[in-house]
C-alpha positions in Angstrom: 120.8 140.0 58.7 118.5 138.1 60.9 119.3 140.5 63.7 118.6 143.7 61.5 115.3 141.8 60.5 114.3 141.3 64.0 115.1 144.9 65.0 112.8 146.2 62.3 110.0 144.0 63.3 110.2 145.2 66.8 110.1 148.6 65.7 107.1 148.3 63.6 105.4 146.4 66.5 106.3 149.2 69.0 104.9 151.8 66.5 101.8 149.7 66.0 101.3 149.5 69.8 101.8 153.3 70.0 99.1 154.0 67.4 96.7 151.5 68.9 97.2 153.1 72.2 96.2 156.6 71.1 92.5 156.4 71.6 89.9 158.8 69.8 86.3 159.9 70.2 83.5 159.1 67.6 79.9 158.3 67.4 77.7 155.4 66.5 73.9 154.8 65.6 73.4 158.4 64.7 70.2 159.4 63.1 69.1 162.8 61.7 65.5 163.7 61.4 63.5 166.7 60.4 60.0 166.8 61.3 57.3 169.6 60.8 54.9 170.7 63.4 51.9 168.6 63.4 53.1 166.0 61.2 52.5 162.4 62.2 54.9 159.8 63.2 57.2 158.5 60.5 56.8 161.6 58.4 59.5 164.0 57.4 63.1 163.4 56.6 65.2 160.6 58.4 68.7 159.9 57.6 71.6 157.9 59.0 75.0 159.9 59.7 78.3 158.3 58.9 81.3 159.4 61.0 83.4 159.0 57.7 81.2 160.4 54.9 78.9 163.4 55.1 75.4 163.2 53.5 75.5 163.8 49.9 72.2 165.9 49.7 71.2 168.9 51.6 69.0 168.9 54.7 66.3 171.5 54.5 64.9 173.1 57.7 61.6 174.9 57.4 60.1 177.5 59.5 58.0 175.1 61.5 60.5 172.1 61.4 62.5 170.6 64.2 65.9 169.2 63.4 66.8 166.4 65.7 70.1 164.4 66.0 70.5 161.3 68.2 73.7 159.5 68.5 75.7 157.4 71.0 79.2 159.0 71.7 82.0 156.4 72.0 85.7 156.3 72.7 87.4 153.7 70.7 84.0 152.0 69.8 83.0 152.0 73.6 80.0 154.0 74.5 81.0 156.8 77.0 79.8 160.2 78.0 82.1 163.0 76.7 82.8 166.3 78.4 81.6 168.2 75.4 79.2 167.2 72.5 78.2 169.9 70.2 76.3 170.4 66.8 78.0 173.5 65.1 76.5 175.3 62.2 78.9 177.6 60.1 78.4 180.0 57.4 81.4 179.3 55.0 81.4 183.0 53.4 81.5 184.8 56.5 82.9 182.4 59.0 80.2 182.9 61.4 79.1 179.9 63.6 77.0 178.9 66.3 77.2 175.7 68.6 74.4 173.7 70.0 75.2 171.3 72.9 73.9 167.8 73.0 72.1 166.6 76.3 74.3 163.5 77.1 73.5 160.6 79.4 76.0 158.5 81.1 75.7 155.7 78.7 76.8 158.0 76.0 73.3 158.4 74.4 73.0 162.1 73.2 70.3 164.2 71.5 70.1 167.8 70.2 67.0 169.6 68.7 67.2 172.7 66.6 64.5 175.1 65.2 64.3 178.4 63.5 64.1 180.2 66.9 67.4 178.8 68.0 69.1 180.3 65.0 70.8 183.7 65.2 69.6 186.3 62.8 72.9 186.2 60.9 72.5 182.3 60.1 68.7 182.5 59.7 68.8 185.1 56.9 71.8 183.3 55.2 71.0 182.4 51.5 73.9 179.8 51.4 73.8 176.3 52.8 75.2 176.1 56.5 77.9 173.5 57.1 76.8 171.2 60.0 79.7 169.4 62.1 79.9 167.1 65.1 82.4 168.2 67.9 83.0 165.4 70.5 85.6 165.6 72.9 86.7 165.2 76.6 89.6 165.4 79.1 92.4 162.9 78.7 94.7 161.9 75.8 91.9 160.8 73.6 91.8 162.6 70.3 88.5 164.8 69.7 86.1 164.4 66.9 85.2 167.2 64.6 83.5 166.1 61.4 81.5 167.8 58.9 78.3 165.5 58.6 75.8 167.4 56.4 74.9 170.7 54.8 71.8 172.5 56.1 69.7 175.0 54.1 67.3 177.4 55.7 63.7 177.7 54.3 62.1 180.9 55.7 58.3 181.5 55.4 57.8 184.2 52.8 54.7 185.4 54.5 56.5 186.1 57.7 58.9 189.0 57.7 62.3 188.5 59.3 62.5 190.2 62.7 65.7 192.2 62.4 66.9 193.2 65.9 67.9 196.8 66.7 71.6 197.5 66.5 73.4 197.2 69.8 74.2 200.4 71.8 77.6 202.0 70.9 79.3 204.1 73.2 80.6 207.2 71.7 80.3 211.0 71.6 76.7 212.1 72.0 75.1 215.5 71.1 75.7 218.3 73.6 73.0 218.6 76.3 71.9 222.0 77.0 70.4 222.4 80.5 67.6 224.6 81.0 67.5 225.7 84.5 64.6 226.9 86.4 64.3 230.6 86.6 64.9 232.3 90.0 61.8 232.7 92.2 60.1 236.0 92.1 59.2 238.3 94.9 55.5 238.7 95.6 53.9 242.1 94.4 55.2 245.1 96.4 51.5 246.0 97.6 51.2 242.6 99.2 54.4 242.9 101.1 53.7 246.6 102.1 50.4 245.4 103.4 51.9 242.6 105.8 54.6 245.2 106.8 52.1 247.6 107.9 50.0 244.9 109.7 53.2 243.8 111.8 54.0 247.4 112.5 50.4 248.1 113.8 50.9 245.2 116.4 53.5 247.2 118.2 51.4 249.8 119.9 49.1 246.8 120.8 52.0 245.1 122.4 53.2 248.1 124.3 49.7 248.8 125.6 49.3 245.1 126.7 52.7 245.4 128.7 51.3 248.7 130.4 48.0 246.9 131.4 49.7 243.9 132.7 52.0 246.0 134.8 55.3 246.4 133.1 57.5 248.8 135.0 59.8 250.9 132.9 61.2 252.4 136.1 63.5 249.2 136.6 65.4 249.7 133.2 68.1 251.6 135.0 68.6 248.8 137.6 68.5 246.2 134.9 71.2 247.9 132.9 73.1 248.5 136.2 73.0 244.9 137.3 73.7 243.3 133.9 74.4 245.8 131.3 76.3 243.7 128.8 73.9 240.8 128.9 70.7 243.1 128.3 72.5 245.1 125.5 73.8 241.9 123.8 70.3 240.2 124.2 68.3 243.1 122.7 70.9 243.8 120.0 70.9 240.1 118.9 67.1 240.1 118.6 67.5 243.3 116.4 70.2 241.5 114.4 68.0 238.6 113.8 65.3 240.6 112.4 67.9 242.2 110.3 69.0 238.9 109.1 65.5 238.0 108.0 65.0 241.1 106.3 68.2 240.5 104.3 67.2 236.9 103.5 64.0 238.2 102.3 65.5 240.8 100.0 69.1 239.6 98.8 70.6 236.8 100.7 70.4 233.0 100.0 70.0 230.3 102.4 73.7 229.5 102.7 74.3 233.2 103.7 71.5 233.3 106.2 72.1 230.2 108.2 75.8 230.8 109.5 74.8 234.5 110.4 71.6 233.3 112.1 73.5 230.6 114.0 76.2 233.1 115.2 73.5 235.8 116.5 71.3 232.9 117.9 74.4 231.6 120.0 74.9 235.2 121.3 71.2 235.6 122.1 71.1 232.3 123.8 74.0 233.2 126.2 73.2 236.8 126.8 69.5 236.1 127.3 70.3 233.4 130.1 72.3 236.1 131.9 69.7 238.7 131.5 66.8 236.6 132.5 68.9 235.6 135.6 69.1 239.2 136.4 65.4 239.7 136.2 64.8 236.6 138.3 67.1 238.1 141.1 65.1 241.2 141.0 61.7 239.6 141.4 63.0 237.4 144.1 64.1 240.6 145.9 60.5 241.7 145.7 60.9 244.1 143.0 58.2 244.0 140.3 
């Protein structure tokens, strides 16, 4: 019987040792104050927070008030800096909540301040008291703390309208967009085109007369065609073809049709023109003018 009693005593002691070994987070010296803007020192509400019992009366936060909580975080009654210390405000009916982190020193001293501008519109417009809880925890095996400490009522200024934010952008089907393209460019009046065409054609007699005055000799045409018939024919034909391409571009073609044709004809003009000019140089070096 004594052996059985000793066994039970040892079991109870071991259990008590395990319970005492499981540390937990808490807080000490916690004070809550609500002070209005411009009020003197000592005015406003000031209450002590108990880790085991929430405040029996509601805490009211006005439009110009500042809610401040100062406490010392502790692990098994020993002041210590936790990894996280939060004040959480929650609306019971909707379940919406917002957390505000404490600024914590290495000694465990922590402070948090909340005003109307820190509250989201959903909590600021709530007509029900908000449940305020303290959450303290860190890494390790210590049990974190989550305690309801008081209830907060929001008192808004009736003379200041509540600023409702615009609804967020929702991605979805939008109305069809009807593009209005610019109309095609119009040709100038025909009378203007005809005038400039005649002006260009009128320069041809002037050009031929200038050649005759400068000593152009058409008697060498047979020798030129006999020396390089293909080059001269292709060079002259490519010049006429380029003029035809420009005419088509002016009347009906677009730029994508004109550029390839102009590039091909221009290459022919370059190769045949080089050979034709070489033939002209040979005749001039021979003394034929």
